[in-house]
C-alpha positions as CSV (number, residue, x, y, z in Angstrom):
1,M,0.0,0.0,0.0
2,P,1.3,3.5,-0.8
3,V,2.3,6.0,1.9
4,Y,0.9,9.5,1.4
5,T,2.2,12.7,3.0
6,Y,-0.3,15.3,4.3
7,R,0.3,18.8,5.6
8,C,-2.2,21.0,7.5
9,E,-2.4,24.5,6.0
10,N,-3.8,25.8,9.4
11,C,-1.3,24.5,12.0
12,G,1.6,23.3,9.6
13,V,1.8,19.8,11.0
14,Q,3.1,17.2,8.4
15,F,2.6,13.5,8.7
16,E,2.5,10.3,6.6
17,R,-0.3,7.8,6.4
18,Q,-0.4,4.4,4.7
19,Q,-3.6,4.2,2.7
20,S,-5.1,2.0,-0.1
21,F,-5.6,3.4,-3.6
22,T,-9.3,3.2,-3.1
23,D,-9.3,5.1,0.3
24,S,-10.5,8.7,0.1
25,P,-8.0,11.4,1.0
26,L,-7.9,12.7,4.5
27,K,-9.4,16.1,5.1
28,T,-9.4,16.7,8.9
29,C,-6.1,17.5,10.7
30,P,-5.4,15.2,13.7
31,E,-3.8,18.1,15.6
32,C,-6.1,21.1,15.2
33,R,-9.2,19.3,13.9
34,K,-9.7,21.7,11.1
35,K,-10.5,20.6,7.5
36,A,-7.2,22.1,6.1
37,L,-5.2,19.0,5.0
38,K,-3.5,18.9,1.6
39,K,-1.5,16.0,0.1
40,V,2.1,16.8,-0.4
41,I,3.7,15.7,-3.6
42,T,6.9,14.0,-2.9
43,P,9.3,12.1,-5.2
44,T,8.8,8.4,-5.1
45,R,11.4,5.9,-3.8
46,I,12.3,2.9,-6.0
47,I,13.5,-0.2,-4.2
48,F,14.9,-3.0,-6.2
49,K,14.6,-6.3,-4.5
50,G,15.5,-9.8,-5.7
51,S,18.0,-11.2,-8.1
52,G,18.8,-9.7,-11.4
53,F,19.7,-6.1,-10.4
54,Y,23.4,-5.5,-10.7
55,A,25.6,-2.4,-10.7
56,T,27.0,-3.4,-14.1
57,D,23.5,-3.4,-15.8
58,H,23.1,-0.8,-18.5
59,K,26.5,0.7,-18.1
60,S,27.0,1.8,-21.8
61,P,25.7,5.3,-22.4
62,S,23.8,4.5,-25.5
63,G,22.8,1.0,-24.6
64,D,24.9,-0.3,-27.5
65,T,27.2,-3.2,-26.7
66,T,29.2,-2.9,-30.0
67,A,31.5,-0.3,-28.4
68,K,32.5,-2.6,-25.7
69,T,33.3,-5.5,-28.0
70,S,35.4,-3.3,-30.4
71,K,37.5,-2.1,-27.4
72,K,38.0,-5.6,-26.2
73,K,39.1,-6.7,-29.7
74,K,41.5,-3.8,-30.0
75,S,43.2,-4.4,-26.6
76,T,43.5,-8.1,-27.4
77,S,45.2,-7.4,-30.8
78,E,47.6,-5.0,-29.0
79,N,48.5,-7.7,-26.5
80,N,49.1,-10.2,-29.2
81,T,51.5,-7.9,-31.1
82,S,53.5,-7.1,-27.9
83,S,53.8,-10.7,-27.0
84,T,55.0,-11.8,-30.4
85,A,57.6,-9.0,-30.3
86,E,58.8,-10.3,-27.0
87,K,59.0,-13.9,-28.4
88,S,61.1,-12.8,-31.4
89,E,63.7,-11.1,-29.2
């Protein structure tokens, strides 16, 4: 169930309340008992639980994996040329 933040425009008290989507919004302040409550819009928190969420997911800026493979091929070919130069000496 989502958690909603409310603020009283009369006394300034702010609190959170867990409510169902189908519940009607609160209107009466629990402190001053006036009908001056307003919902506060807050950024939502995203929590990733479970397997499959890794720090390395979606690391490439464009989402293109070809840039990664071309860099790997280039570094591999550089290593091969340096190792053959060492063998010939």
